[in-house]
MMTF fields as JSON, N, C-alpha, C and O atoms, coordinates in Angstrom:
{
  "mmtfVersion": "1.0.0",
  "mmtfProducer": "UNKNOWN",
  "numBonds": 359,
  "numAtoms": 360,
  "numGroups": 90,
  "numChains": 1,
  "numModels": 1,
  "chainsPerModel": [1],
  "groupsPerChain": [90],
  "chainIdList": ["A"],
  "bondAtomList": [4, 2, 8, 6, 12, 10, 16, 14, 20, 18, 24, 22, 28, 26, 32, 30, 36, 34, 40, 38, 44, 42, 48, 46, 52, 50, 56, 54, 60, 58, 64, 62, 68, 66, 72, 70, 76, 74, 80, 78, 84, 82, 88, 86, 92, 90, 96, 94, 100, 98, 104, 102, 108, 106, 112, 110, 116, 114, 120, 118, 124, 122, 128, 126, 132, 130, 136, 134, 140, 138, 144, 142, 148, 146, 152, 150, 156, 154, 160, 158, 164, 162, 168, 166, 172, 170, 176, 174, 180, 178, 184, 182, 188, 186, 192, 190, 196, 194, 200, 198, 204, 202, 208, 206, 212, 210, 216, 214, 220, 218, 224, 222, 228, 226, 232, 230, 236, 234, 240, 238, 244, 242, 248, 246, 252, 250, 256, 254, 260, 258, 264, 262, 268, 266, 272, 270, 276, 274, 280, 278, 284, 282, 288, 286, 292, 290, 296, 294, 300, 298, 304, 302, 308, 306, 312, 310, 316, 314, 320, 318, 324, 322, 328, 326, 332, 330, 336, 334, 340, 338, 344, 342, 348, 346, 352, 350, 356, 354],
  "bondOrderList": [1, 1, 1, 1, 1, 1, 1, 1, 1, 1, 1, 1, 1, 1, 1, 1, 1, 1, 1, 1, 1, 1, 1, 1, 1, 1, 1, 1, 1, 1, 1, 1, 1, 1, 1, 1, 1, 1, 1, 1, 1, 1, 1, 1, 1, 1, 1, 1, 1, 1, 1, 1, 1, 1, 1, 1, 1, 1, 1, 1, 1, 1, 1, 1, 1, 1, 1, 1, 1, 1, 1, 1, 1, 1, 1, 1, 1, 1, 1, 1, 1, 1, 1, 1, 1, 1, 1, 1, 1],
  "groupList": [{"groupName": "MET", "atomNameList": ["N", "CA", "C", "O"], "elementList": ["N", "C", "C", "O"], "formalChargeList": [0, 0, 0, 0], "bondAtomList": [1, 0, 2, 1, 3, 2], "bondOrderList": [1, 1, 2], "singleLetterCode": "M", "chemCompType": "L-PEPTIDE LINKING"}, {"groupName": "ASN", "atomNameList": ["N", "CA", "C", "O"], "elementList": ["N", "C", "C", "O"], "formalChargeList": [0, 0, 0, 0], "bondAtomList": [1, 0, 2, 1, 3, 2], "bondOrderList": [1, 1, 2], "singleLetterCode": "N", "chemCompType": "L-PEPTIDE LINKING"}, {"groupName": "PRO", "atomNameList": ["N", "CA", "C", "O"], "elementList": ["N", "C", "C", "O"], "formalChargeList": [0, 0, 0, 0], "bondAtomList": [1, 0, 2, 1, 3, 2], "bondOrderList": [1, 1, 2], "singleLetterCode": "P", "chemCompType": "L-PEPTIDE LINKING"}, {"groupName": "GLU", "atomNameList": ["N", "CA", "C", "O"], "elementList": ["N", "C", "C", "O"], "formalChargeList": [0, 0, 0, 0], "bondAtomList": [1, 0, 2, 1, 3, 2], "bondOrderList": [1, 1, 2], "singleLetterCode": "E", "chemCompType": "L-PEPTIDE LINKING"}, {"groupName": "LYS", "atomNameList": ["N", "CA", "C", "O"], "elementList": ["N", "C", "C", "O"], "formalChargeList": [0, 0, 0, 0], "bondAtomList": [1, 0, 2, 1, 3, 2], "bondOrderList": [1, 1, 2], "singleLetterCode": "K", "chemCompType": "L-PEPTIDE LINKING"}, {"groupName": "THR", "atomNameList": ["N", "CA", "C", "O"], "elementList": ["N", "C", "C", "O"], "formalChargeList": [0, 0, 0, 0], "bondAtomList": [1, 0, 2, 1, 3, 2], "bondOrderList": [1, 1, 2], "singleLetterCode": "T", "chemCompType": "L-PEPTIDE LINKING"}, {"groupName": "ARG", "atomNameList": ["N", "CA", "C", "O"], "elementList": ["N", "C", "C", "O"], "formalChargeList": [0, 0, 0, 0], "bondAtomList": [1, 0, 2, 1, 3, 2], "bondOrderList": [1, 1, 2], "singleLetterCode": "R", "chemCompType": "L-PEPTIDE LINKING"}, {"groupName": "LEU", "atomNameList": ["N", "CA", "C", "O"], "elementList": ["N", "C", "C", "O"], "formalChargeList": [0, 0, 0, 0], "bondAtomList": [1, 0, 2, 1, 3, 2], "bondOrderList": [1, 1, 2], "singleLetterCode": "L", "chemCompType": "L-PEPTIDE LINKING"}, {"groupName": "PHE", "atomNameList": ["N", "CA", "C", "O"], "elementList": ["N", "C", "C", "O"], "formalChargeList": [0, 0, 0, 0], "bondAtomList": [1, 0, 2, 1, 3, 2], "bondOrderList": [1, 1, 2], "singleLetterCode": "F", "chemCompType": "L-PEPTIDE LINKING"}, {"groupName": "ILE", "atomNameList": ["N", "CA", "C", "O"], "elementList": ["N", "C", "C", "O"], "formalChargeList": [0, 0, 0, 0], "bondAtomList": [1, 0, 2, 1, 3, 2], "bondOrderList": [1, 1, 2], "singleLetterCode": "I", "chemCompType": "L-PEPTIDE LINKING"}, {"groupName": "ALA", "atomNameList": ["N", "CA", "C", "O"], "elementList": ["N", "C", "C", "O"], "formalChargeList": [0, 0, 0, 0], "bondAtomList": [1, 0, 2, 1, 3, 2], "bondOrderList": [1, 1, 2], "singleLetterCode": "A", "chemCompType": "L-PEPTIDE LINKING"}, {"groupName": "SER", "atomNameList": ["N", "CA", "C", "O"], "elementList": ["N", "C", "C", "O"], "formalChargeList": [0, 0, 0, 0], "bondAtomList": [1, 0, 2, 1, 3, 2], "bondOrderList": [1, 1, 2], "singleLetterCode": "S", "chemCompType": "L-PEPTIDE LINKING"}, {"groupName": "CYS", "atomNameList": ["N", "CA", "C", "O"], "elementList": ["N", "C", "C", "O"], "formalChargeList": [0, 0, 0, 0], "bondAtomList": [1, 0, 2, 1, 3, 2], "bondOrderList": [1, 1, 2], "singleLetterCode": "C", "chemCompType": "L-PEPTIDE LINKING"}, {"groupName": "VAL", "atomNameList": ["N", "CA", "C", "O"], "elementList": ["N", "C", "C", "O"], "formalChargeList": [0, 0, 0, 0], "bondAtomList": [1, 0, 2, 1, 3, 2], "bondOrderList": [1, 1, 2], "singleLetterCode": "V", "chemCompType": "L-PEPTIDE LINKING"}, {"groupName": "ASP", "atomNameList": ["N", "CA", "C", "O"], "elementList": ["N", "C", "C", "O"], "formalChargeList": [0, 0, 0, 0], "bondAtomList": [1, 0, 2, 1, 3, 2], "bondOrderList": [1, 1, 2], "singleLetterCode": "D", "chemCompType": "L-PEPTIDE LINKING"}, {"groupName": "HIS", "atomNameList": ["N", "CA", "C", "O"], "elementList": ["N", "C", "C", "O"], "formalChargeList": [0, 0, 0, 0], "bondAtomList": [1, 0, 2, 1, 3, 2], "bondOrderList": [1, 1, 2], "singleLetterCode": "H", "chemCompType": "L-PEPTIDE LINKING"}, {"groupName": "GLN", "atomNameList": ["N", "CA", "C", "O"], "elementList": ["N", "C", "C", "O"], "formalChargeList": [0, 0, 0, 0], "bondAtomList": [1, 0, 2, 1, 3, 2], "bondOrderList": [1, 1, 2], "singleLetterCode": "Q", "chemCompType": "L-PEPTIDE LINKING"}, {"groupName": "TYR", "atomNameList": ["N", "CA", "C", "O"], "elementList": ["N", "C", "C", "O"], "formalChargeList": [0, 0, 0, 0], "bondAtomList": [1, 0, 2, 1, 3, 2], "bondOrderList": [1, 1, 2], "singleLetterCode": "Y", "chemCompType": "L-PEPTIDE LINKING"}, {"groupName": "GLY", "atomNameList": ["N", "CA", "C", "O"], "elementList": ["N", "C", "C", "O"], "formalChargeList": [0, 0, 0, 0], "bondAtomList": [1, 0, 2, 1, 3, 2], "bondOrderList": [1, 1, 2], "singleLetterCode": "G", "chemCompType": "PEPTIDE LINKING"}],
  "groupTypeList": [0, 1, 2, 3, 2, 1, 4, 4, 4, 5, 6, 7, 7, 1, 7, 7, 8, 9, 10, 11, 12, 11, 10, 9, 7, 13, 8, 7, 7, 4, 10, 2, 2, 3, 11, 5, 5, 4, 7, 2, 6, 14, 10, 1, 15, 7, 16, 8, 17, 10, 0, 3, 4, 4, 10, 10, 3, 4, 15, 12, 18, 5, 12, 15, 10, 2, 14, 18, 7, 10, 2, 7, 2, 4, 14, 15, 2, 2, 4, 17, 6, 12, 7, 8, 12, 15, 4, 4, 17, 1],
  "groupIdList": [1, 2, 3, 4, 5, 6, 7, 8, 9, 10, 11, 12, 13, 14, 15, 16, 17, 18, 19, 20, 21, 22, 23, 24, 25, 26, 27, 28, 29, 30, 31, 32, 33, 34, 35, 36, 37, 38, 39, 40, 41, 42, 43, 44, 45, 46, 47, 48, 49, 50, 51, 52, 53, 54, 55, 56, 57, 58, 59, 60, 61, 62, 63, 64, 65, 66, 67, 68, 69, 70, 71, 72, 73, 74, 75, 76, 77, 78, 79, 80, 81, 82, 83, 84, 85, 86, 87, 88, 89, 90],
  "secStructList": [7, 7, 7, 7, 7, 7, 2, 2, 2, 2, 2, 2, 2, 2, 2, 2, 2, 2, 2, 2, 2, 2, 2, 2, 2, 2, 2, 2, 2, 6, 1, 7, 7, 7, 7, 1, 7, 7, 7, 7, 7, 1, 6, 6, 6, 4, 4, 4, 6, 6, 1, 7, 2, 2, 2, 2, 2, 6, 6, 2, 2, 2, 2, 2, 1, 6, 6, 1, 1, 1, 7, 7, 7, 6, 6, 7, 7, 7, 1, 1, 7, 2, 2, 2, 2, 1, 7, 7, 7, 7],
  "xCoordList": [39.645, 38.385, 37.649, 38.165, 36.483, 35.669, 34.678, 33.975, 34.618, 33.606, 32.222, 32.037, 31.263, 29.904, 29.285, 29.313, 28.716, 28.12, 26.939, 26.197, 26.804, 25.712, 24.416, 24.206, 23.55, 22.33, 21.355, 20.676, 21.281, 20.361, 20.812, 19.988, 22.105, 22.634, 22.403, 22.041, 22.613, 22.399, 20.941, 20.644, 20.037, 18.601, 18.214, 17.438, 18.758, 18.461, 18.95, 18.232, 20.16, 20.68, 19.861, 19.625, 19.432, 18.58, 17.24, 16.758, 16.646, 15.376, 15.555, 14.701, 16.653, 16.926, 17.114, 16.643, 17.791, 17.989, 16.654, 16.389, 15.813, 14.498, 13.629, 12.934, 13.661, 12.882, 13.374, 12.567, 14.68, 15.239, 14.829, 14.408, 14.951, 14.553, 13.067, 12.666, 12.262, 10.817, 10.505, 9.658, 11.178, 10.957, 11.343, 10.634, 12.45, 12.879, 11.868, 11.529, 11.387, 10.403, 9.112, 8.565, 8.627, 7.405, 7.63, 6.76, 8.787, 9.11, 9.082, 8.51, 9.693, 9.73, 8.361, 8.046, 7.547, 6.216, 5.278, 4.322, 5.534, 4.688, 5.153, 4.535, 6.228, 6.735, 5.676, 4.958, 5.571, 4.569, 4.951, 6.129, 3.964, 4.268, 5.032, 4.972, 5.737, 6.485, 5.493, 4.549, 5.71, 4.751, 5.356, 4.637, 6.629, 7.279, 6.936, 6.981, 6.599, 6.274, 7.529, 8.641, 7.338, 8.452, 8.791, 8.005, 9.967, 10.383, 9.384, 9.168, 8.765, 7.752, 8.336, 9.501, 7.522, 7.952, 7.272, 6.373, 7.737, 7.196, 8.341, 9.499, 8.007, 9.011, 10.135, 11.287, 9.812, 10.83, 11.821, 12.994, 11.371, 12.211, 12.753, 13.65, 12.232, 12.617, 14.116, 14.713, 14.713, 16.151, 17.013, 18.141, 16.509, 17.289, 17.238, 18.009, 16.341, 16.244, 17.488, 17.862, 18.127, 19.31, 20.571, 21.576, 20.535, 21.709, 21.817, 20.84, 23.012, 23.222, 22.557, 22.347, 22.226, 21.508, 22.223, 21.631, 23.495, 24.213, 24.371, 24.34, 24.541, 24.64, 23.298, 23.258, 22.213, 20.885, 20.516, 19.886, 20.909, 20.552, 21.17, 20.66, 22.242, 22.879, 21.975, 22.145, 21.024, 20.14, 18.834, 18.094, 18.542, 17.256, 17.075, 15.976, 18.161, 18.076, 17.683, 17.22, 17.853, 17.503, 16.023, 15.673, 15.171, 13.719, 13.161, 12.162, 13.798, 13.226, 13.863, 13.69, 14.595, 15.141, 13.998, 12.941, 14.196, 13.111, 12.572, 11.397, 13.407, 12.941, 12.784, 12.697, 12.746, 12.63, 11.197, 10.272, 11.023, 9.698, 8.797, 7.587, 9.379, 8.599, 9.311, 9.919, 9.244, 9.968, 9.443, 8.264, 10.345, 9.982, 9.368, 9.644, 8.543, 7.99, 9.107, 10.178, 8.857, 9.885, 10.259, 11.39, 9.344, 9.633, 10.201, 10.272, 10.605, 11.174, 12.529, 13.313, 12.816, 14.11, 15.275, 15.042, 16.511, 17.677, 17.539, 17.061, 17.96, 17.699, 18.841, 18.745, 19.902, 21.064, 20.985, 21.824, 20.027, 19.882, 18.45, 17.749, 18.024, 16.643, 16.236, 15.169, 17.111, 16.738, 16.964, 16.79, 17.345, 17.387, 15.958, 15.641, 15.101, 13.688, 12.783, 11.912, 12.996, 12.161, 12.769, 13.546, 12.407, 13.008, 12.438, 11.337, 13.224, 12.789, 11.803, 11.905, 10.841, 9.959, 10.801, 11.72, 10.505, 11.253, 10.652, 11.151],
  "yCoordList": [57.053, 56.474, 57.396, 57.689, 57.841, 58.65, 57.762, 56.973, 57.884, 57.112, 57.676, 58.892, 56.795, 57.215, 57.796, 57.154, 59.024, 59.622, 58.794, 58.191, 58.793, 58.058, 58.821, 59.887, 58.298, 58.997, 59.186, 60.21, 58.214, 58.338, 59.473, 60.24, 59.576, 60.626, 62.001, 62.958, 62.085, 63.341, 63.76, 64.933, 62.827, 63.136, 63.577, 64.517, 62.891, 63.258, 64.671, 65.456, 65.0, 66.351, 67.398, 68.487, 67.08, 68.007, 68.224, 69.354, 67.162, 67.285, 68.079, 68.895, 67.851, 68.629, 70.112, 70.98, 70.389, 71.78, 72.439, 73.559, 71.746, 72.287, 72.48, 73.49, 71.53, 71.653, 72.836, 73.575, 73.02, 74.148, 75.473, 76.389, 75.575, 76.807, 77.086, 78.235, 76.053, 76.216, 76.683, 77.556, 76.114, 76.518, 77.976, 78.709, 78.405, 79.803, 80.721, 81.774, 80.335, 81.141, 81.284, 82.382, 80.196, 80.243, 81.137, 81.932, 81.011, 81.843, 83.329, 84.144, 83.676, 85.077, 85.596, 86.759, 84.768, 85.203, 85.39, 86.161, 84.701, 84.833, 85.962, 86.2, 86.659, 87.757, 88.851, 89.106, 89.487, 90.549, 91.76, 91.97, 92.553, 93.755, 94.772, 94.742, 95.654, 96.695, 97.597, 98.106, 97.792, 98.565, 99.846, 100.651, 100.048, 101.244, 102.435, 102.341, 103.54, 104.738, 105.25, 105.109, 105.834, 106.394, 107.775, 108.38, 108.261, 109.61, 110.584, 110.558, 111.448, 112.36, 113.262, 113.653, 113.576, 114.501, 115.844, 116.281, 116.477, 117.771, 118.784, 118.453, 120.001, 121.071, 120.763, 121.127, 120.104, 119.8, 118.73, 118.776, 117.787, 116.647, 116.711, 115.942, 117.606, 117.657, 117.9, 117.388, 118.664, 118.95, 117.692, 117.667, 116.669, 115.449, 114.478, 113.52, 114.72, 113.851, 113.949, 112.973, 115.109, 115.3, 114.722, 114.53, 114.448, 113.956, 112.437, 111.738, 111.956, 110.519, 110.116, 110.958, 108.836, 108.367, 108.717, 109.313, 108.345, 108.545, 110.018, 110.386, 110.868, 112.312, 112.858, 113.694, 112.393, 112.868, 112.389, 113.121, 111.158, 110.596, 111.366, 111.304, 112.08, 112.871, 114.006, 114.511, 114.408, 115.53, 115.088, 115.927, 113.806, 113.326, 113.633, 113.965, 113.52, 113.735, 115.135, 115.349, 116.102, 117.487, 117.61, 118.216, 117.044, 117.133, 115.919, 116.03, 114.767, 113.535, 113.087, 111.94, 113.98, 113.688, 113.74, 114.299, 113.165, 113.176, 114.573, 114.715, 115.6, 116.966, 117.781, 119.007, 117.126, 117.813, 118.108, 117.87, 118.632, 119.003, 117.792, 117.869, 116.675, 115.464, 114.262, 113.469, 114.119, 113.018, 111.647, 111.479, 110.685, 109.32, 108.606, 108.978, 107.59, 106.815, 106.112, 105.852, 105.811, 105.18, 103.793, 103.356, 103.094, 101.731, 101.71, 100.649, 102.871, 102.952, 102.244, 102.38, 101.492, 100.799, 101.784, 102.993, 101.314, 102.208, 103.355, 103.18, 104.501, 105.722, 106.131, 107.185, 105.363, 105.795, 105.408, 105.859, 104.603, 104.206, 104.479, 103.558, 105.707, 106.075, 105.673, 105.098, 105.987, 105.764, 104.323, 104.003, 103.471, 102.04, 101.521, 100.704, 101.994, 101.581, 102.604, 102.236, 103.873, 104.937, 105.39, 106.344, 104.698, 104.926, 106.192, 106.639, 106.746, 107.929, 107.527, 106.444, 108.424, 108.228, 108.426, 109.245, 107.702, 107.88, 108.953, 109.232],
  "zCoordList": [-6.775, -6.369, -5.391, -4.313, -5.749, -4.857, -4.137, -4.767, -2.82, -2.112, -2.421, -2.476, -2.621, -2.924, -1.657, -0.607, -1.741, -0.545, -0.051, -0.826, 1.232, 1.858, 1.594, 2.171, 0.739, 0.333, 1.486, 1.562, 2.379, 3.521, 4.44, 4.937, 4.658, 5.531, 4.888, 5.571, 3.595, 2.877, 2.939, 3.165, 2.743, 2.833, 4.234, 4.407, 5.234, 6.621, 6.919, 7.539, 6.485, 6.713, 5.965, 6.487, 4.761, 4.016, 4.719, 4.8, 5.22, 5.95, 7.236, 7.583, 7.946, 9.161, 8.835, 9.57, 7.749, 7.329, 7.002, 7.437, 6.237, 5.869, 7.113, 7.229, 8.034, 9.269, 10.101, 10.665, 10.179, 10.938, 10.321, 11.027, 9.013, 8.325, 8.501, 8.689, 8.44, 8.635, 10.045, 10.236, 11.033, 12.427, 12.637, 13.327, 12.054, 12.178, 11.499, 12.039, 10.33, 9.618, 10.421, 10.524, 10.985, 11.801, 13.02, 13.376, 13.654, 14.819, 14.443, 15.169, 13.321, 12.905, 12.49, 12.741, 11.868, 11.458, 12.648, 12.56, 13.75, 14.937, 15.858, 16.896, 15.496, 16.321, 16.424, 15.457, 17.564, 17.713, 16.86, 16.572, 16.461, 15.67, 16.523, 17.752, 15.857, 16.558, 17.282, 16.677, 18.575, 19.369, 19.936, 20.527, 19.773, 20.297, 19.41, 18.183, 20.034, 19.255, 18.553, 19.062, 17.402, 16.638, 17.182, 17.911, 16.819, 17.192, 16.585, 15.374, 17.399, 16.857, 15.771, 15.83, 14.802, 13.745, 14.033, 13.315, 15.107, 15.494, 15.591, 15.335, 15.956, 15.999, 16.995, 16.758, 18.09, 19.103, 18.636, 19.007, 17.844, 17.47, 16.043, 15.696, 15.216, 13.809, 13.622, 12.675, 14.505, 14.398, 14.531, 14.039, 15.177, 15.409, 14.224, 14.177, 13.276, 12.108, 11.226, 10.576, 11.198, 10.358, 11.005, 10.321, 12.289, 13.022, 12.938, 12.669, 13.171, 13.349, 14.66, 15.533, 14.804, 15.994, 17.292, 18.191, 17.387, 18.649, 18.989, 20.164, 17.983, 18.229, 18.716, 19.619, 18.128, 18.518, 19.917, 20.68, 20.257, 21.566, 22.724, 23.843, 22.483, 23.547, 24.018, 25.128, 23.194, 23.531, 24.192, 24.704, 24.19, 24.702, 26.189, 26.633, 26.951, 28.395, 28.786, 29.907, 27.899, 28.215, 28.574, 29.588, 27.754, 27.989, 28.723, 29.434, 28.557, 29.087, 30.405, 30.815, 31.066, 32.393, 33.413, 33.121, 34.604, 35.608, 35.921, 36.26, 35.812, 36.091, 34.81, 34.874, 33.645, 32.357, 31.979, 32.755, 30.774, 30.278, 30.054, 30.269, 29.623, 29.33, 29.949, 29.23, 31.271, 31.925, 31.493, 31.183, 31.484, 31.124, 32.321, 33.461, 32.089, 33.196, 33.966, 33.417, 35.219, 36.058, 35.561, 35.769, 34.914, 34.442, 33.018, 32.398, 32.498, 31.149, 31.118, 32.057, 30.053, 29.949, 29.899, 29.918, 29.837, 29.848, 28.851, 27.73, 29.283, 28.513, 27.589, 26.96, 27.475, 26.702, 25.232, 24.452, 24.82, 23.413, 22.948, 22.53, 23.016, 22.692, 21.275, 21.058, 20.314, 18.908, 18.459, 17.283, 19.374, 19.072, 18.986, 18.122, 19.878, 19.888, 19.191, 18.404, 19.484, 18.925, 17.596, 17.548, 16.535, 15.229, 14.589, 14.91, 13.68, 12.954, 11.853, 11.277, 11.572, 10.417, 9.171, 9.167, 8.137, 6.872, 6.028, 4.938]
}
C-alpha cells in the first residue's frame, strides 16, 4: 500500500521552488556589469597570456609595486590575485 502524496503540500513546495528560482534569476539579472579593466594586450603584458594565472600573477609586483613603473592606487584591493579580477582578453 502506497500512501497517496499530499497534493497541497506538493503544490506548495513546487510554488516555493519556482519563487526561489525566480528570485535568484532576478537577483542575477540586476547584477552590475563587469567594470574591472582586463589585462592589457600590449608588449608589456603579452608574455603573461601564455602563462597560467598563478604563474603570471607572480610577476605583477615587479611593475605594480609602490616603487615600480606603474604603481597601484593606495585603495587597490589585495594584490596577490590580480588575474582573478583583471581577466585576459580571449
